[in-house]
C-alpha positions in Angstrom: 16.0 9.8 -34.4 12.5 9.1 -33.2 10.3 12.3 -32.3 7.8 12.1 -29.5 4.8 14.2 -30.9 1.8 15.9 -29.1 -1.6 14.2 -29.2 -4.2 16.6 -30.0 -7.9 16.0 -31.1 -7.4 12.2 -31.5 -4.1 12.3 -33.5 -0.4 12.7 -33.3 0.9 16.2 -34.0 4.5 17.2 -34.6 5.4 20.9 -34.0 8.9 21.4 -35.3 9.6 24.7 -33.5 11.6 23.4 -30.7 12.9 20.1 -29.5 14.2 18.6 -26.2 16.5 15.5 -25.8 15.1 12.3 -24.4 18.0 10.0 -23.1 18.3 6.4 -22.3 19.4 6.7 -18.6 21.1 3.4 -18.8 23.5 4.3 -21.6 23.6 8.1 -21.4 22.7 8.1 -25.1 20.0 10.5 -26.6 17.7 8.0 -28.3 14.7 10.4 -29.0 13.7 14.0 -29.2 10.5 15.5 -28.0 8.7 18.4 -29.4 8.3 21.3 -27.2 5.0 23.3 -27.6 4.8 26.9 -28.1 1.9 28.9 -26.7 0.1 28.6 -30.1 0.2 24.7 -30.0 -1.1 24.8 -26.4 -3.9 27.1 -27.5 -4.8 24.8 -30.2 -5.0 21.9 -27.6 -7.1 24.0 -25.5 -9.4 24.8 -28.2 -9.6 21.0 -29.1 -10.6 20.3 -25.4 -13.0 23.0 -25.2 -14.8 21.9 -28.4 -15.0 18.3 -27.1 -16.4 19.4 -23.8 -20.1 19.9 -24.4 -20.6 16.4 -26.0 -18.4 14.8 -23.5 -20.0 16.3 -20.4 -23.4 15.4 -21.9 -22.5 11.6 -22.4 -24.1 8.9 -20.4 -22.6 7.5 -17.3 -23.0 4.0 -18.9 -21.0 5.1 -21.9 -18.1 6.6 -19.9 -18.0 3.4 -17.8 -17.8 1.1 -20.8 -14.8 3.1 -21.9 -13.0 2.9 -18.6 -13.6 -0.9 -18.5 -12.1 -1.2 -22.0 -9.0 1.1 -20.9 -8.5 -1.1 -17.9 -8.5 -4.3 -20.2 -6.2 -2.8 -22.8 -3.6 -1.4 -20.3 -3.6 -4.9 -18.6 -3.0 -6.7 -21.9 -0.2 -4.3 -22.8 1.6 -3.8 -19.6 4.7 -5.1 -20.7 4.8 -2.9 -23.8 4.3 0.2 -21.6 6.8 -1.1 -19.0 9.5 -1.3 -21.7 8.8 2.4 -22.7 9.0 3.6 -19.1 12.3 1.7 -18.6 13.9 3.0 -21.8 13.3 6.6 -20.9 13.2 6.6 -16.9 15.6 3.8 -16.3 13.7 1.9 -13.5 13.9 -2.0 -13.7 11.2 -3.6 -15.8 9.5 -5.1 -12.6 9.1 -1.7 -10.9 7.7 -0.3 -14.2 5.2 -2.9 -14.2 4.2 -2.4 -10.6 3.8 1.4 -11.4 1.2 0.5 -14.2 -0.6 -1.9 -11.7 -1.0 1.0 -9.3 -2.2 3.2 -12.0 -4.8 0.6 -13.1 -6.3 0.9 -9.5 -7.2 4.4 -10.4 -8.8 3.3 -13.7 -10.8 0.7 -11.8 -11.9 3.2 -9.3 -13.2 5.5 -12.1 -15.3 2.5 -13.5 -17.6 3.2 -10.4 -18.4 6.7 -11.4 -22.1 6.2 -11.5 -22.0 5.7 -7.7 -19.5 8.3 -7.2 -21.5 11.0 -8.9 -24.8 10.5 -7.2 -26.2 13.4 -5.6 -28.7 13.9 -2.6 -32.5 14.4 -2.7 -34.9 15.8 -0.1 -38.5 15.8 -0.7 -41.1 18.2 0.7 -38.6 20.5 2.4 -41.4 23.0 2.4 -44.9 22.7 1.1 -44.7 21.5 -2.3 -40.9 22.1 -2.6 -38.2 19.6 -3.2 -34.3 20.1 -3.1 -31.8 18.0 -5.0 -27.9 18.3 -5.5 -25.8 17.3 -8.3 -22.2 17.2 -9.3 -21.2 18.4 -12.6 -17.9 18.7 -14.5 -15.5 21.6 -13.9 -14.7 22.0 -17.7 -11.3 21.8 -19.2 -8.6 20.7 -16.8 -4.7 20.6 -17.1 -2.7 17.7 -15.6 1.1 18.5 -15.2 3.0 15.3 -14.3 6.4 14.5 -12.9 9.2 12.3 -14.5 9.4 9.8 -11.7 6.0 8.0 -12.5 5.3 8.8 -16.1 2.4 6.3 -16.2 1.0 6.0 -12.7 0.6 9.9 -12.0 -1.1 10.7 -15.2 -3.6 7.8 -14.7 -4.2 9.1 -11.2 -5.3 12.3 -12.8 -7.0 11.7 -16.0 -9.0 8.7 -14.7 -11.1 10.8 -12.3 -11.0 14.0 -14.5 -12.4 12.3 -17.6 -14.7 10.0 -15.6 -16.3 13.2 -14.1 -17.1 14.7 -17.7 -14.2 17.0 -18.0 -11.7 17.2 -20.9 -8.1 17.1 -20.2 -4.7 18.4 -21.3 -2.0 16.2 -20.0 1.5 17.8 -20.0 4.0 15.1 -19.0 7.6 15.5 -18.2 9.8 16.3 -21.1 12.4 13.9 -19.7 10.2 10.7 -20.3 7.3 11.8 -22.6 6.5 8.7 -24.5 4.2 6.9 -22.1 1.8 9.8 -22.2 1.2 9.3 -25.9 0.8 5.5 -25.3 -1.9 6.0 -22.7 -3.7 8.6 -24.8 -3.9 6.2 -27.8 -5.2 3.6 -25.4 -8.0 5.7 -24.5 -8.7 6.6 -28.1 -8.7 2.7 -28.8 -11.2 2.3 -26.0 -13.7 4.7 -27.6 -12.8 8.0 -25.9 -13.9 10.8 -28.5 -11.3 12.9 -30.0 -10.4 16.0 -28.1 -11.4 14.6 -24.6 -7.7 13.7 -23.8 -4.9 15.8 -25.3 -1.3 15.4 -24.8 0.9 18.5 -25.0 4.7 18.0 -24.7 6.6 21.0 -23.4 8.4 22.9 -20.8 7.8 26.1 -18.9 6.3 27.9 -21.8 3.5 25.3 -22.2 2.9 25.2 -18.4 2.7 29.0 -18.3 0.0 29.1 -20.9 -2.1 26.4 -19.1 -1.8 28.5 -15.9 -2.9 31.6 -17.5 -5.5 30.7 -20.1 -9.0 31.3 -18.9 -10.4 28.3 -20.6 -8.5 26.1 -18.3 -10.5 25.7 -15.2 -8.4 23.5 -13.0 -4.8 22.4 -12.6 -3.4 19.2 -11.2 0.3 19.1 -10.5 2.9 16.9 -8.9 6.5 18.0 -8.6 9.0 19.7 -6.2 7.6 22.2 -3.6 9.1 25.5 -5.1 7.3 24.8 -8.3 4.2 23.4 -6.6 3.9 26.6 -4.6 4.5 28.7 -7.6 1.9 26.9 -9.7 -0.6 27.0 -6.8 -0.1 30.9 -6.5 -0.4 31.7 -10.1 -3.2 29.5 -10.9 -5.2 30.4 -8.0 -4.6 34.1 -8.7 -6.2 33.3 -12.2 -9.2 31.9 -10.4 -8.6 28.4 -11.1 -8.9 25.3 -8.9 -5.5 23.9 -7.9 -4.2 20.6 -6.4 -0.4 21.0 -6.3 1.6 18.2 -4.7 5.2 19.2 -3.6 8.2 17.5 -2.2 8.8 15.0 0.6 11.3 13.9 3.1 9.7 10.6 4.4 10.9 9.4 7.7 10.8 5.6 8.9 10.8 5.6 12.7 12.0 2.1 14.1 11.2 1.4 17.9 13.5 -0.8 19.9 10.9 -3.6 20.0 10.6 -3.7 16.2 11.5 -6.9 14.2 15.0 -6.1 13.1 15.1 -8.1 9.9 11.8 -6.7 8.8 12.8 -3.1 9.4 16.2 -3.5 7.6 14.5 -5.1 4.5 11.9 -2.4 4.5 14.4 0.3 4.7 16.3 -1.1 1.7 13.2 -1.5 -0.3 11.8 2.0 0.4 15.0 4.0 0.2 16.6 2.4 -2.9 13.7 1.2 -5.1 13.5 3.1 -8.3 16.9 4.7 -7.3 15.1 6.7 -4.7 13.2 8.8 -7.2 10.0 8.3 -5.4 8.0 10.9 -3.6 7.1 8.3 -1.1 10.7 6.9 -0.7 12.1 6.6 2.7 15.0 9.0 3.0 15.4 9.2 6.7 15.7 6.2 9.1 15.0 7.4 12.8 16.5 4.9 15.1 15.1 5.0 18.6 16.9 4.0 21.6 19.5 1.1 21.5 18.4 -0.4 18.2 20.4 1.9 16.0 23.8 0.0 15.9 22.2 -3.4 15.0 19.9 -1.7 12.5 22.6 0.1 10.7 24.7 -3.0 10.5 21.9 -5.1 9.1 21.1 -2.4 6.5 24.8 -2.2 5.4 25.0 -6.0 5.3 22.0 -5.9 2.9 23.3 -3.2 0.8 26.3 -5.2 -0.3 24.1 -7.7 -2.2 22.1 -5.1 -4.2 22.6 -5.3 -8.0 22.6 -2.0 -9.7 22.4 -2.1 -13.6 20.3 -1.4 -16.7 16.6 -1.7 -16.1 16.4 -4.2 -18.9 18.7 -6.7 -17.1 16.5 -9.0 -15.1 19.1 -9.2 -12.6 19.2 -5.6 -11.9 17.4 -4.4 -8.6 18.0 -0.7 -9.1 18.6 1.3 -12.4 20.2 4.7 -13.1 18.9 8.1 -12.1 16.9 10.2 -14.8 19.7 12.4 -16.0 23.4 13.1 -15.5 22.7 16.4 -13.9 20.4 14.9 -11.3 23.0 12.2 -10.6 25.7 14.7 -9.9 23.2 16.9 -7.8 22.5 13.7 -5.6 26.2 13.0 -5.4 26.9 16.5 -4.0 24.8 15.8 -0.9 27.2 13.0 0.0 30.1 15.4 0.0 28.2 17.9 2.0 27.1 15.4 4.6 30.8 14.4 5.3 31.8 18.0 5.6 29.0 18.6 8.0 30.2 15.8 10.4 28.0 12.9 9.4 29.4 9.3 9.2 29.6 7.8 5.7 28.7 4.1 6.1 28.3 3.2 2.4 29.4 5.7 -0.2 27.6 5.3 -3.6 30.2 7.2 -5.3 32.7 4.6 -4.9 30.7 1.9 -6.9 32.1 1.8 -10.5 29.9 1.1 -13.5 31.0 -0.1 -16.9 28.7 2.3 -18.7 28.1 6.0 -19.6 24.6 5.8 -18.0 23.5 8.0 -15.1 24.4 5.4 -12.4 25.0 6.2 -8.8 25.4 3.5 -6.1 23.4 3.3 -3.0 24.5 5.2 0.1 24.0 5.1 3.8 24.9 8.0 6.2 24.9 7.6 9.9 24.8 10.4 12.7 22.8 12.8 10.6 21.1 15.7 12.4 18.6 18.4 11.5 20.4 21.4 10.0 22.4 19.3 7.6 21.4 19.8 4.1 21.3 16.0 3.6 18.5 15.9 6.2 16.6 19.1 5.4 16.5 18.8 1.7 14.6 16.5 -0.7 17.4 14.7 -2.4 15.4 12.2 -4.6 18.1 9.8 -4.9 19.5 6.5 -3.5 20.6 8.0 -0.1 19.4 7.0 3.2 20.2 9.0 6.2 20.0 7.7 9.8 19.1 10.0 12.7 19.5 8.7 16.2 17.1 9.6 19.0 16.5 8.4 22.5 12.8 8.4 22.9 9.5 7.9 21.0 8.5 11.6 21.8 11.8 12.8 20.3 11.1 10.8 17.1 7.6 12.2 16.8 8.9 15.8 17.4 11.6 15.2 14.8 9.1 14.2 12.2 6.5 16.8 13.1 9.2 19.7 13.0 10.2 19.0 9.2 8.7 21.2 6.6 7.5 18.2 4.6 4.6 16.0 5.7 4.1 13.5 2.9 4.6 10.0 4.2 5.9 8.3 7.4 6.4 5.0 8.7 6.6 3.3 12.0 8.0 -0.1 12.8 7.1 -1.6 16.2 5.2 -4.7 17.7 3.5 -2.3 20.3 -0.1 -1.6 19.2 -0.4 1.3 21.6 2.6 3.0 20.5 1.4 2.7 16.9 -2.1 4.1 17.7 -0.4 7.0 19.5 1.9 7.6 16.7 -0.9 7.7 14.3 -2.8 10.2 16.4 0.2 12.5 17.0 2.0 12.5 13.7 1.6 15.6 11.4 1.8 13.8 8.0 -0.7 12.9 5.4 0.0 9.3 4.8 1.1 7.0 7.7 2.3 3.3 7.5 2.4 1.0 10.4 5.1 -1.7 9.6 4.3 -0.5 6.0 7.5 1.5 4.6 5.7 3.1 1.5 2.2 3.7 2.5 0.6 4.7 -0.7 -3.2 4.4 -0.5 -5.0 2.1 -2.6 -7.1 3.5 -5.4 -10.3 3.8 -3.4 -8.5 6.3 -0.9 -6.9 9.6 -1.6 -3.1 10.4 -1.9 -1.9 13.6 -0.3 0.5 15.0 2.1 0.4 17.8 4.8 2.5 21.1 5.2 4.8 21.9 2.3 4.0 18.6 0.6 0.5 19.9 -0.6 -0.7 23.2 -1.8 -4.6 23.4 -2.2 -7.3 21.5 -0.2 -7.8 18.3 -2.4 -5.7 15.1 -2.3 -5.0 13.2 -5.4 -7.2 10.4 -6.8 -9.8 8.5 -4.9 -12.8 10.4 -3.3 -11.1 13.7 -3.0 -10.6 13.7 -6.8 -14.3 13.5 -7.4 -14.8 16.5 -5.5 -12.0 18.5 -7.2 -13.0 17.4 -10.7 -16.7 18.4 -10.1 -18.7 21.3 -8.8 -21.8 21.0 -6.6 -25.1 22.4 -7.7 -28.2 22.6 -5.6 -31.6 22.7 -7.2 -34.7 23.9 -5.3 -37.9 22.8 -7.1 -41.6 23.7 -7.0 -44.1 22.9 -9.7 -46.8 25.7 -10.4 -49.8 25.9 -8.0 -51.7 29.0 -9.2 -53.8 29.1 -6.1 -50.7 29.7 -3.9 -49.0 32.2 -6.2 -48.6 35.7 -4.6 -46.2 38.8 -4.4 -44.0 38.6 -1.3 -40.7 40.5 -1.3 -39.5 38.9 2.1 -36.7 36.5 2.3 -38.0 32.9 1.4 -38.9 30.9 4.6 -39.6 27.3 4.7 -42.9 26.3 6.1 
């Protein structure tokens, strides 16, 4: 059985203390095992990153830029190879895996502009003979803890900006699909990144705890569920670290009566069931405003009957399995709970049969869902779309704003005035107007509001540069013996 190792100081390291299973979700068969780091292994990796830091933070911006251009070239050339790894461990279809890599490459492309992004400010002659300038310098050793649902894209979000800013990195990927992290680290090495700048530590809570507590780790980036994000934020902040912790989501798609019905129905299908709903930006609640509800539900139900659910390696498949059997069963339990709570089951994914022992679940559509039902309140993270009916635009806005999560939201309408008002009033970090999954391009930053984000900094883009650097202001005066004197008063500009 293949063993997925760590990657420390530029080479693969197999620590044989503990192992975790890595399944192929399409077959339900364990095909690999991943080493799980002890605290000792994590400390070794931290020491490697600490040792590489002085040279890397002193490296020229030109050298860093050249490495990132090479990383972008290598990842683009080997997209199919990495996509196959993603599909084998996560289960998503190959086209979706390739799309994930493409979105990750946007952040590598953003990092190639580091010479512009790291520019400071300069003011000459702020006082007689005195100049002031500011610079941005690396934070130091940073840890990136990434989720299972995007095992290539989210690591690229984090490590691109972190390394470009002169930091060294410890990447702790999900133990459910760990191989892509090793692939990416070796790509960086092939592109010329010095040993120790990017290290991959495989592991579970024991590894994360050491990253949170170790004083040599100066910043933590995390994406995962809200309870864990909140815990990581509190613990890391208490230890004096910078933290950006992205949590859960319950993304609403509001459809006004004037919306293009077919466009809205297609968008709902794509955003709810792509990647089996295992996306933090997936639409899981459809808010039908006014009289459009019946026709919209009917249009979505009709389209659902044509969806092909199967192995991600099958070109005909449009949706693959869920990540684990336990997660599939958890998602299915929400369907039972919704019926018991009084919602209407339009399409029940449990009724679809699969000739496989993989972790498959069919797509589900639930109508007449209301706040207070667990299927509405909780982040399900599966191929389940709930329909909430409201009478007015104002009710729809209030519904979205009252939810504890504020990651993403979409509005479908032909009315520009309504769209502008929605954009202004909605309390959500990422908004799409006739765009169902409003993930920002790499030159903007990704992040939600409310219980979807803990910390002040959003992910990638301009916010990431501020997060992975510290500002320093330098006030300069060159010696002028004639003006030297003793003055204990507070310095004043003149």
